[in-house]
C-alpha positions in Angstrom: -112.9 146.5 147.4 -113.5 147.6 144.0 -116.6 146.2 142.1 -114.4 145.0 139.3 -112.3 143.0 141.6 -115.6 141.9 143.7 -117.2 140.8 140.4 -114.1 138.6 139.6 -114.2 137.0 142.8 -118.0 136.2 142.9 -118.4 134.8 139.3 -119.2 131.3 138.9 -115.8 130.1 136.7 -118.1 128.0 134.6 -120.4 131.0 133.9 -117.7 133.5 133.1 -118.4 134.2 129.5 -122.2 134.7 130.3 -121.5 137.8 132.7 -121.7 141.2 132.0 -118.0 142.5 130.3 -117.7 144.8 133.0 -113.8 145.4 131.7 -114.8 145.9 128.5 -117.2 148.6 129.1 -114.9 150.1 131.4 -112.1 150.1 128.6 -114.8 151.8 126.5 -115.5 154.5 128.9 -111.6 155.0 129.5 -111.6 156.0 125.5 -114.6 158.4 125.8 -112.7 159.8 129.0 -109.4 160.3 126.8 -111.1 162.0 124.1 -112.9 164.6 126.5 -109.7 165.3 128.2 -108.2 166.0 124.5 -111.3 168.3 124.0 -110.6 170.3 127.0 -107.2 170.8 126.4 -107.8 172.1 122.8 -110.7 174.5 124.1 -109.5 177.5 126.0 -110.6 177.6 129.5 -111.2 181.4 129.5 -113.6 181.7 126.5 -117.4 181.3 128.3 -118.7 181.2 124.9 -117.1 177.6 124.5 -119.0 176.1 127.4 -121.4 173.6 126.2 -125.0 173.9 126.6 -125.4 170.6 128.4 -123.2 171.9 131.3 -126.0 174.6 132.2 -128.6 171.9 131.6 -127.1 169.8 134.5 -126.9 172.9 136.8 -130.5 173.5 136.2 -131.5 170.1 137.0 -130.3 170.1 140.6 -133.1 172.2 141.5 -135.8 170.5 139.4 -138.3 167.8 140.6 -137.5 164.0 139.7 -140.3 163.7 137.1 -138.6 166.7 135.1 -135.4 165.1 135.4 -137.0 162.1 133.8 -138.1 163.7 130.9 -134.8 165.5 130.2 -133.0 162.1 130.8 -135.5 160.6 128.1 -134.1 163.0 125.8 -130.7 161.7 126.0 -131.6 157.8 125.4 -134.6 156.0 123.9 -134.4 152.2 124.4 -136.6 149.9 122.3 -137.6 146.5 123.2 -138.4 144.2 120.2 -140.2 141.1 120.6 -138.6 138.1 119.0 -140.4 134.8 117.7 -139.5 132.9 121.1 -141.2 135.2 123.0 -138.0 137.1 124.0 -137.0 140.6 123.8 -134.0 142.2 122.1 -132.8 145.6 123.6 -131.6 148.5 121.8 -130.3 151.6 122.8 -130.8 155.0 120.4 -128.9 158.0 121.2 -131.1 161.2 120.9 -128.2 163.9 121.1 -124.7 163.3 119.6 -122.1 165.2 121.6 -118.7 165.5 119.7 -117.0 162.3 119.6 -120.3 160.5 119.9 -119.4 157.5 118.0 -117.7 156.2 121.2 -120.8 156.7 123.3 -122.9 154.9 120.6 -120.1 152.0 120.7 -120.6 152.1 124.6 -124.5 151.4 124.4 -124.0 149.1 122.0 -122.1 146.8 124.0 -124.2 147.5 127.0 -127.1 146.4 125.0 -125.6 143.6 124.0 -124.4 142.6 127.7 -128.0 143.2 128.6 -129.4 140.9 125.8 -127.1 138.2 126.9 -127.6 137.9 130.5 -131.0 137.9 129.9 -131.2 135.3 127.5 -128.5 133.1 129.6 -131.0 133.8 133.1 -133.7 132.6 131.1 -132.5 129.6 129.5 -131.3 128.4 133.2 -134.6 129.4 134.7 -136.4 127.2 132.4 -134.1 124.4 133.2 -134.6 124.8 136.8 -138.4 124.8 136.5 -138.2 121.7 134.5 -136.0 120.1 137.3 -138.5 121.4 139.8 -141.0 119.3 138.2 -139.0 116.1 138.1 -138.4 116.8 141.7 -142.2 117.1 142.4 -142.7 113.8 140.8 -139.6 112.3 142.8 -141.3 113.5 145.9 -144.6 112.3 144.9 -143.2 108.7 144.6 -141.2 108.9 147.6 -144.1 109.8 150.1 -145.9 106.9 148.7 -143.2 104.7 149.3 -142.9 105.9 152.9 -146.5 105.2 153.5 -146.2 101.9 151.8 -143.2 101.0 154.0 -144.3 102.3 157.4 -147.9 101.1 157.0 -148.3 98.7 154.2 -152.1 98.6 154.9 -152.7 102.1 155.0 -156.3 103.2 154.7 -156.2 107.2 155.6 -156.4 108.8 152.5 -157.2 112.1 154.2 -154.0 112.5 156.0 -152.2 111.4 152.5 -153.7 114.1 150.8 -152.3 116.5 153.7 -148.9 115.1 153.2 -149.3 116.1 149.4 -150.3 119.5 150.0 -146.8 121.3 149.9 -145.0 118.7 147.6 -147.4 119.8 145.0 -146.3 123.1 145.3 -142.8 122.3 144.0 -144.5 122.2 140.5 -143.9 125.2 138.2 -147.3 125.3 137.5 -148.3 125.7 141.4 -145.8 128.8 141.5 -147.6 132.3 140.9 -145.8 135.2 140.7 -146.9 139.0 141.0 -149.2 139.6 138.0 -149.7 136.2 137.2 -152.5 135.3 139.5 -155.3 133.7 137.7 -158.9 134.9 138.3 -159.7 132.0 140.7 -160.8 132.4 144.1 -157.6 130.2 145.0 -155.4 131.8 147.6 -152.1 132.5 146.2 -148.9 133.8 148.1 -148.0 137.6 147.6 -144.4 137.3 146.7 -144.4 140.8 145.1 -142.9 142.9 148.1 -140.6 139.7 148.9 -139.1 140.0 145.1 -139.1 143.8 145.5 -137.2 144.0 148.5 -134.3 141.5 147.1 -134.4 143.6 143.7 -134.0 146.8 145.4 -131.1 145.8 147.4 -129.3 145.0 144.3 -128.4 148.4 143.3 -127.4 149.9 146.6 -123.9 150.7 146.8 -123.3 148.9 150.1 -121.8 145.5 150.6 -122.0 144.0 146.9 -122.4 140.4 148.3 -124.8 140.8 151.1 -127.9 140.1 149.2 -126.2 136.6 148.2 -125.8 135.4 151.6 -129.3 135.5 153.4 -133.0 135.9 152.3 -134.9 139.2 153.7 -136.5 138.6 157.2 -140.0 139.8 155.7 -139.8 137.7 152.7 -138.8 134.8 155.3 -142.0 135.4 157.6 -144.4 135.6 154.7 -143.1 132.3 153.4 -143.5 130.7 157.0 -147.3 131.7 157.1 -147.8 130.5 153.5 -146.1 127.3 154.6 -148.1 126.7 157.7 -151.3 127.3 155.7 -150.3 124.5 153.2 -149.3 122.2 156.2 -152.9 122.6 157.6 -155.1 119.7 156.6 -158.0 121.8 155.4 -161.6 120.2 154.5 -161.1 117.8 151.5 -165.1 117.3 151.1 -165.0 118.6 147.7 -162.7 115.9 146.3 -163.1 111.9 146.9 -160.7 110.8 149.3 -161.0 107.2 147.7 -159.6 108.8 144.5 -157.0 110.7 146.1 -155.6 107.7 147.6 -156.1 105.6 144.6 -154.2 108.5 142.4 -151.3 108.7 144.8 -150.4 105.0 145.8 -150.9 104.0 142.3 -147.5 106.1 141.4 -146.0 103.1 143.2 -147.2 100.8 140.0 -145.6 103.1 137.6 -142.3 103.9 139.3 -138.7 101.6 139.4 -135.5 102.2 141.0 -132.8 103.5 138.9 -129.6 101.4 138.6 -126.7 103.7 138.7 -124.1 100.8 138.6 -122.1 102.8 141.4 -121.4 99.8 143.5 -119.8 96.2 142.5 -123.1 94.4 143.5 -125.4 96.5 141.3 -122.9 96.1 138.8 -122.6 92.5 138.6 -126.3 92.5 138.9 -127.0 94.8 136.0 -124.3 92.7 133.5 -126.2 89.5 134.5 -129.6 90.9 134.2 -129.1 93.3 131.4 -131.4 95.9 132.9 -130.8 99.4 134.4 -133.9 99.5 136.7 -135.3 97.3 139.2 -138.5 97.1 140.9 -139.6 98.2 144.1 -139.4 96.0 147.1 -140.7 98.6 149.6 -138.6 97.6 152.7 -136.7 100.3 154.7 -133.2 99.6 153.6 -134.6 100.7 150.1 -136.3 103.6 151.8 -133.2 104.8 153.4 -131.1 104.4 149.9 -133.8 106.6 148.0 -134.0 109.2 150.7 -130.1 109.7 150.9 -130.1 110.0 147.0 -132.9 112.5 147.0 -131.2 114.7 149.7 -128.3 114.9 147.4 -130.6 115.9 144.7 -132.4 118.7 146.7 -129.0 120.0 148.0 -127.5 120.4 144.6 -130.5 122.0 143.1 -130.9 124.4 146.0 -126.9 125.2 145.1 -127.8 125.8 142.0 -130.9 128.4 142.7 -128.6 129.8 144.8 -126.0 130.5 141.9 -128.5 131.7 140.0 -129.9 134.6 142.6 -126.0 135.4 142.8 -125.5 135.6 139.0 -128.7 138.1 138.8 -127.4 140.3 141.6 -123.8 140.6 140.3 -125.1 141.5 136.8 -127.6 144.0 138.1 -125.0 145.6 140.2 -122.6 145.6 137.1 -125.4 147.5 135.0 -126.0 150.1 137.8 -122.2 150.4 138.6 -120.9 151.1 134.8 -123.9 153.5 134.2 -122.9 155.8 137.2 -119.2 155.5 135.6 -120.8 156.7 132.5 -122.6 159.7 134.2 -119.6 160.7 136.2 -117.5 160.7 133.0 -119.8 162.2 130.3 -121.9 164.3 132.9 -125.1 162.9 131.1 -127.6 161.3 133.4 -128.9 158.0 131.7 -128.6 155.9 134.6 -132.2 155.9 135.8 -133.7 155.6 132.5 -131.6 152.8 131.5 -131.8 150.6 135.1 -135.8 151.4 134.5 -135.5 149.3 131.4 -132.9 146.7 133.4 -135.5 146.2 136.4 -138.2 145.4 133.7 -136.1 143.0 131.8 -136.4 139.4 132.7 -133.3 139.2 134.8 -134.7 142.1 136.7 -138.1 141.2 137.3 -138.2 137.4 137.4 -139.1 135.8 140.8 -139.0 132.0 139.7 -135.5 131.7 141.4 -136.2 133.2 144.8 -139.8 131.5 144.9 -138.2 128.3 144.2 -135.6 128.4 146.8 -138.3 128.8 149.6 -140.2 126.1 148.3 -137.3 123.5 148.1 -136.1 124.8 151.6 -139.9 124.2 152.9 -140.0 120.6 151.5 -136.2 119.4 152.5 -136.7 120.9 156.0 -140.0 119.3 156.3 -139.7 115.9 154.7 -135.6 115.2 155.2 -134.8 117.0 158.6 -138.3 116.5 160.6 -138.8 120.5 160.5 -135.4 121.0 162.0 -134.9 124.3 160.0 -131.2 125.1 161.8 -129.9 121.5 160.4 -131.7 121.8 157.0 -130.2 125.2 156.2 -126.9 124.1 157.2 -127.1 121.2 154.5 -128.6 123.5 151.8 -126.4 126.9 152.0 -123.1 126.4 150.3 -120.6 126.2 152.8 -117.3 128.5 152.2 -114.0 127.7 153.0 -112.3 129.4 156.1 -108.6 130.4 155.6 -106.9 129.8 159.1 -103.6 131.8 159.8 -102.0 128.9 162.0 -102.2 127.1 158.6 -100.1 129.4 156.7 -97.7 130.0 159.7 -97.1 126.1 160.3 -96.7 125.7 156.5 -93.8 128.3 156.6 -92.4 126.7 159.7 -92.4 123.3 158.4 -91.1 124.5 155.1 -88.0 126.2 156.6 -87.5 123.1 158.8 -87.4 120.6 156.1 -85.1 122.5 154.5 -82.7 122.8 157.2 -82.9 118.9 157.7 -81.9 118.5 154.1 -78.9 120.4 154.3 -77.9 118.9 157.3 -78.4 115.1 155.8 -76.1 116.5 152.8 -73.6 117.6 155.0 -73.3 114.6 157.1 -73.1 112.4 154.2 -70.2 114.5 152.6 -68.8 114.9 155.8 -68.7 111.2 156.7 -68.0 110.4 152.8 -70.5 107.5 153.0 -70.9 107.2 149.1 -67.4 106.8 148.5 -66.3 104.2 151.1 -67.4 100.6 149.7 -68.7 99.3 152.9 -71.1 102.4 153.6 -72.2 102.5 149.7 -73.5 98.7 150.5 -75.2 99.8 153.7 -77.0 103.0 151.4 -77.7 100.5 148.8 -80.0 98.9 151.5 -81.3 101.4 153.5 -82.2 104.3 151.1 -84.8 102.5 149.2 -86.6 102.5 152.7 -86.5 106.6 152.6 -86.9 107.1 148.9 -90.4 106.2 149.6 -91.3 109.5 151.3 -89.0 111.5 148.9 -91.5 110.6 145.8 -94.3 111.0 148.2 -93.5 114.5 149.4 -92.3 115.4 146.1 -95.6 114.6 144.6 -97.7 116.3 147.3 -95.6 119.8 146.8 -96.3 119.5 143.4 -100.0 119.0 143.9 -99.9 122.1 146.3 -98.1 123.7 143.2 -100.9 122.9 141.2 -103.7 123.9 143.4 -102.0 127.4 143.6 -101.7 128.0 139.8 -105.4 126.5 139.4 -106.8 129.0 141.7 -104.9 131.6 140.2 -106.5 131.2 136.9 -109.9 130.3 138.4 -109.8 126.7 137.6 -112.8 125.3 139.5 -110.8 122.3 140.8 -113.1 121.3 143.8 -116.1 120.8 141.3 -113.9 118.9 138.8 -113.0 116.7 141.6 -116.1 116.2 142.9 -114.8 117.4 146.5 -117.4 118.3 149.3 -118.1 121.5 149.4 -116.1 123.8 152.0 -113.6 120.6 152.8 -111.2 120.7 150.1 -107.6 121.1 150.6 -105.8 124.6 149.4 -102.2 124.9 148.6 -101.6 126.0 152.3 -102.9 122.7 153.7 -101.0 120.6 151.1 -97.7 122.2 151.7 -98.2 121.9 155.4 -98.9 117.9 154.8 -96.0 117.6 152.7 -93.4 119.6 154.6 -95.1 118.2 157.9 -94.1 114.5 156.2 -90.7 115.8 155.1 -89.7 117.1 158.6 -90.6 113.5 159.9 -89.0 111.6 157.0 -85.6 113.6 156.9 -85.7 113.8 160.9 -85.9 109.9 161.2 -82.9 109.5 158.5 -80.7 111.8 160.3 -81.0 110.1 163.4 -80.7 106.7 161.3 -77.4 108.0 159.8 -76.0 109.5 163.1 -76.5 106.4 165.6 -75.0 104.1 162.9 -72.0 106.3 162.3 -71.6 106.5 166.0 -69.6 103.5 167.4 -70.8 104.2 170.8 -74.3 103.6 169.7 -73.9 100.2 167.8 -76.0 98.2 170.2 -78.8 100.2 169.0 -78.4 98.9 165.5 -81.3 96.3 165.7 -83.7 99.1 166.8 -82.5 101.6 164.3 -83.4 99.5 161.3 -87.0 99.5 162.6 -87.2 103.3 162.2 -88.6 103.3 158.7 -91.3 100.8 159.3 -92.3 102.7 162.3 -92.6 105.6 160.2 -94.6 103.9 157.6 -97.0 102.6 160.3 -97.4 105.9 161.8 -98.5 107.6 158.3 -101.1 104.7 157.8 -102.4 105.2 160.9 -102.9 108.8 160.5 -104.2 107.8 156.9 -107.0 105.4 158.5 -107.7 107.5 161.3 -111.5 107.8 162.1 -111.1 110.8 164.4 -112.2 114.2 163.0 -108.5 115.3 162.9 -106.1 116.1 160.2 -108.3 116.5 157.4 -110.7 113.7 157.8 -112.6 114.3 154.9 -110.1 114.7 152.2 -108.5 111.4 153.9 -111.4 109.2 153.5 -112.2 110.7 150.0 -108.9 109.5 148.7 -109.1 106.1 150.6 -112.2 105.8 148.4 -110.8 106.8 145.1 -107.9 104.6 145.7 -110.4 101.5 146.5 -112.3 102.4 143.5 -109.3 102.2 141.2 -108.3 98.8 142.8 -112.1 97.6 142.0 -111.8 99.5 138.7 -114.1 97.6 136.4 -117.1 97.3 139.1 -117.4 101.0 139.9 -118.4 103.8 137.9 -115.5 105.8 136.7 -115.4 109.5 137.6 -112.6 111.8 136.8 -111.1 111.7 140.5 -110.5 108.0 140.0 -109.1 107.8 136.7 -107.1 111.3 137.7 -105.9 109.3 140.7 -104.8 106.1 138.6 -102.7 108.5 136.2 -101.1 109.9 139.4 -100.0 106.2 140.4 -98.5 105.7 136.7 -96.0 108.2 137.9 -95.0 106.4 141.1 -93.5 103.2 140.2 -90.5 103.8 141.9 -92.7 104.4 145.1 -94.5 101.3 144.6 -91.6 99.4 144.3 -90.0 100.9 147.4 -93.2 99.7 149.2 -92.5 96.2 147.8 -88.8 96.3 149.3 -90.5 97.2 152.6 -92.1 94.0 152.6 -89.2 92.2 151.3 -86.7 93.8 153.9 -88.7 93.4 157.1 -90.3 90.0 156.0 -86.8 88.4 156.2 -86.4 88.1 159.9 -83.2 88.9 161.4 -80.8 91.8 160.2 -78.0 89.6 158.9 -80.5 88.2 156.2 -81.8 91.7 155.4 -78.6 93.1 154.3 -78.5 90.6 151.3 -80.3 92.1 148.1 -84.0 91.4 147.8 -83.3 91.1 144.1 -81.4 87.9 144.3 -84.8 86.3 145.4 -87.3 85.0 142.5 -90.4 86.0 144.2 -89.5 89.3 144.8 -88.4 89.9 141.0 -91.9 88.4 140.1 -93.8 91.3 141.9 -91.1 93.6 140.7 -92.9 92.9 137.5 -96.5 93.1 138.8 -95.9 96.0 140.9 -94.6 98.0 137.7 -98.2 96.9 136.0 -100.6 97.5 138.7 -101.2 101.5 138.0 -101.5 100.8 134.2 -103.8 97.8 134.7 -106.2 100.1 136.8 -106.3 102.6 134.0 -106.8 99.9 131.4 -109.9 98.4 133.4 -111.1 101.9 134.0 -111.3 102.4 129.7 -112.6 99.2 129.3 -115.5 100.0 131.7 -116.0 103.3 129.9 -115.9 101.7 126.6 -118.8 99.4 127.7 -120.8 102.0 129.1 -121.1 103.5 125.6 -120.0 107.0 126.3 -117.5 107.1 123.5 -116.3 103.9 121.9 -113.4 105.3 119.8 -111.8 107.5 122.6 -111.9 104.8 125.3 -110.8 102.1 122.8 -107.8 103.8 121.8 -107.3 105.0 125.2 -107.3 101.4 126.5 -105.2 100.2 123.6 -102.6 103.1 124.8 -102.6 101.7 128.0 -102.2 98.1 127.1 -99.1 99.0 124.9 -97.8 100.7 128.2 -98.2 97.6 130.1 -96.3 95.7 127.2 -93.3 97.9 127.3 -93.1 98.2 130.8 -92.9 94.3 131.1 -90.2 94.2 128.5 -88.2 97.2 130.0 -88.4 95.3 133.2 -87.3 92.3 131.9 -84.3 93.8 130.4 -83.5 95.6 133.5 -83.3 92.4 135.3 -81.6 90.2 132.7 -79.7 92.7 130.7 -79.7 90.8 127.5 -79.4 92.2 124.0 -82.9 90.5 122.8 -84.7 92.4 125.7 -83.1 95.4 125.1 -84.0 95.7 121.2 -87.6 94.7 122.4 -87.6 97.5 125.0 -86.4 100.1 122.7 -89.4 99.3 120.2 -92.0 98.8 122.6 -91.2 101.8 124.4 -91.0 104.0 121.6 -94.3 102.9 120.2 -96.1 103.5 123.8 -94.2 106.6 124.4 -95.1 108.3 121.2 -98.9 107.2 121.5 -98.6 108.8 125.2 -97.1 111.7 124.1 -99.6 112.4 121.4 -102.7 111.6 123.9 -101.1 114.1 126.4 -100.9 117.0 124.2 -103.8 116.8 121.8 -106.3 114.8 123.7 -105.6 115.7 127.3 -104.4 119.2 127.2 -106.3 119.8 123.8 -103.7 121.7 122.1 -102.3 121.5 118.5 -105.8 122.2 117.2 -106.1 122.8 113.3 -107.5 126.2 112.5 -106.9 127.6 116.0 -107.0 131.4 116.8 -103.7 130.8 118.8 -101.1 128.8 116.4 -100.4 125.2 117.4 -102.5 125.5 120.6 -106.4 126.0 121.2 -108.7 129.1 121.0 -109.1 129.6 124.6 -106.3 130.0 126.9 -106.0 130.5 130.6 -102.5 131.4 130.9 -101.8 134.9 129.0 -98.3 133.7 128.0 -98.4 131.4 124.7 -94.7 130.3 125.4 -95.2 128.5 128.7 -97.7 125.8 126.7 -95.0 125.6 124.1 -92.6 125.0 127.1 -94.8 122.5 128.6 -95.4 120.4 125.3 -91.3 120.2 124.9 -91.0 119.1 128.5 -93.8 116.6 128.3 -91.7 115.0 125.0 -88.3 115.2 126.6 -89.6 113.5 130.1 -91.6 111.1 128.2 -88.4 109.6 126.9 -86.6 109.3 130.3 -86.8 105.5 130.1 -83.9 105.8 127.3 -81.5 106.0 130.4 -82.7 102.6 131.7 -82.9 100.9 128.5 -79.2 102.6 127.2 -77.8 102.5 130.7 -75.9 106.1 130.3 -72.5 105.9 132.2 -73.0 108.6 135.0 -69.8 108.1 137.1 -70.4 111.2 138.9 -73.7 109.9 140.4 -74.3 106.7 142.4 -76.9 104.0 141.1 -79.8 104.7 143.8 -79.3 108.4 143.0 -79.8 108.3 139.3 -83.1 106.1 139.6 -84.4 108.6 142.3 -83.5 111.6 140.2 -85.4 110.0 137.1 -88.1 108.8 139.2 -88.6 112.3 140.2 -88.5 113.7 136.8 -91.5 111.7 136.0 -93.2 112.8 139.0 -92.2 116.3 137.8 -93.9 115.4 134.2 -96.9 114.3 136.1 -97.2 117.7 137.9 -97.2 119.7 134.7 -99.5 117.5 133.2 -102.1 117.9 136.0 -102.1 121.8 135.5 -103.0 121.3 131.8 -105.3 118.7 132.0 -107.6 120.3 134.4 -107.2 123.4 132.4 -108.4 121.9 129.5 -111.5 120.1 131.8 -112.5 123.6 132.9 -112.6 124.9 129.5 -114.8 122.3 128.4 -117.3 123.0 131.1 -116.9 126.7 130.7 -118.2 125.9 126.9 -121.0 124.0 128.0 -121.9 126.2 131.1 -121.6 123.2 133.5 -121.3 124.3 136.8 -123.3 121.4 138.6 -122.7 117.8 139.4 -125.2 115.3 137.6 -126.9 113.7 140.3 -129.2 110.6 139.2 -132.8 110.7 140.2 -133.6 107.6 142.2 -137.0 107.0 140.7 -137.9 106.3 136.9 -141.4 106.8 135.8 -142.8 104.7 133.1 -146.1 105.3 131.2 -148.7 102.8 131.2 -150.6 104.5 128.4 -147.6 104.4 126.0 -147.5 100.8 126.8 -151.0 100.3 126.1 -150.6 102.0 122.6 -147.8 99.9 121.7 -149.7 96.7 122.4 -152.8 98.3 120.7 -150.4 98.7 117.4 -149.1 95.3 117.7 -152.7 93.7 117.8 -153.6 95.8 114.7 
């Protein structure tokens, strides 16, 4: 695989703009190559006087020793490092010899310097960020170990062993990490990381497998770390310090610590509302200790993955500099790679060891204190898990796709051959049975659209697993979603085909009672698979969906995250599916078959729930907006969003009333309320959710950054969103479509709403992804379990009050 493709594959999507612009540098080299080729054509090949002197220099350099070559290279370029006020360096390259057409080479090195400065600054910013996080983690571990001792042995008095426990934890603090050339002159024994970092950096420029350095750490580096860790874990003599002071200083941490309340469950939310407090005091029981350990474990895993991506970021950028300089040498025959790469190696991104050292420290602390020194299990949790694509998934997905299409054709031919829609008696039967199967039509169509969304999200490098917060390595790809959707379609179509065939066969009339139970059995099978506790059929994804549904139902009591409100938005496009589920309850709750044949709409209770079911998804979103409004994230945005859903609820209620009663008053109210709600929803879709129609945008009527290169796609999506948003007009104005059956019209318009939602999904996540890219946000924000408060500040405040 070419390095350009490998770089694109290995990029962190949210950091794309912070990587070396490898393709941009290649384009400049193409310009240099084109210019040189034009010069070669214009120069007679047979005239020896026109051969550049530099070519003879390159021939002579082959027999020279390396030191002489370096001197000659230094005559080609000179790189100056200017020290900035913020203690950072800016690199500028000057060409010492100008060949013909040297303007393009000056342009190349100027861009190369800009890329080096950009990657250096970004890497330094991120390293400083993780060092601050390491200091916070150090304090969190101090509090955790003190809490463990307090819970396990409330009358603990062994201060010497307590000091031993803190030895390795304190090494997480940035001040405790020593790097080559930075050790102080004291007699303290420090770990020699020089050779370890040198091994990792030297492997970066080898032209072998470009991703190997990002996968595992060097064995010799690991061996040194283990020796150092063993020395840290050994309880050396502590006679130089007072053990009583050690015990006091560590155990008193618990007096300055509270448990942060994240409001992530109904009980904590209710308590927080009643007590108006975000934190709670320590209870020092085992349940609290277990919760704190689980939360800290997640923090460590997320922190380690951030370090891992930073290490890969450094590796890929250093490789990019090496590769592009080799291409420059090949095109221009001017040897500059070694001298420029020496500057790159001495820059911050090439010489910094903080990330590698922190990775080793995190491994040590995590494995010792959370996995009982079980290194194998610890590294399974820490190392990023890659999803393995299986060929059988692709085969089964294609197989079920063809099978479902064949069954669909068979159903259409059977209905056409038996003239089930044209006969009055058969039409009434279809009106009773079809809503039972239309439930699966909506679900399957939505799943297939979601699979298409995943395909295009991957194609345009939208990091949907991170946005949705899927467990790493367990997210479903488009092949898996297509497999599930087509598998469900095969089961539903096969059941419907058997149902119609037996119903139309006069010899099988005595099976009619059992045939009516086929749709119910199909629903039971789907629900059984959904709630199956065994690790089959993507259990992690199934439970994630169940959790999100439960959080939607308890909307105001759980903290609202993107998966919850995204799922609630999907449910607003599945009103007909929810009404079909209500029809199941009505149809099978009426007992005998003769009673089931009568219309459910003739029952008052059914009509009441007909209203309620249509409102439920919008009510979920309204409560989610209320929750986020009171959390104070963005009062204006969430206030208007909640108002929008409230207006939609009013419009749906009035429209449903007109659908059931068909009066002129309800019709006028339905038109007015639906028009107001639709205009607000359309504006919100395009301007807020998609981020389009921005003023002063580089792309007219769109936004500055677009992932899809064809701008017409965005305009087509906006037009379709407006048209499909007004699909309710058919319900209110009741167009006379004589060629289509009533249930067919309802199904078609319900599928059009699902199609609109599928289009909305892609552009909604594209906008969310671009927001993450703009803020370089590539990691989940995991709240820390402990909050520290400073007693000294409280005393100062009391003193000021006394004054």
